[in-house]
C-alpha positions in Angstrom: -126.7 80.2 70.2 -123.3 79.1 71.5 -124.1 75.4 70.8 -125.2 76.3 67.3 -122.0 78.3 66.8 -119.9 75.4 67.9 -121.8 73.0 65.6 -121.2 75.4 62.7 -117.5 75.6 63.5 -117.3 71.8 63.7 -119.2 71.5 60.4 -116.8 73.9 58.7 -113.8 72.0 60.1 -115.2 68.7 58.7 -115.8 70.3 55.3 -112.3 71.7 55.2 -110.9 68.3 56.2 -112.9 66.6 53.4 -111.7 69.2 50.9 -108.0 68.6 51.9 -108.5 64.8 51.6 -110.1 65.3 48.1 -107.3 67.6 47.0 -104.7 65.1 48.1 -106.5 62.3 46.3 -106.7 64.3 43.1 -103.0 65.3 43.5 -102.0 61.6 44.0 -104.2 60.6 41.0 -102.5 63.1 38.8 -99.1 61.9 40.1 -100.0 58.3 39.4 -101.3 59.1 35.9 -98.3 61.2 34.9 -95.8 58.2 34.4 -98.4 56.4 32.3 -98.9 59.4 30.0 
């Protein structure tokens, strides 16, 4: 049970990390497109 809980916590941390990276990519993409528009 403890191992499963740790794996779940690690999975959630990885997902959050990916979400943050995707958000930063989208933000940078918008910033890069703004001067062109």
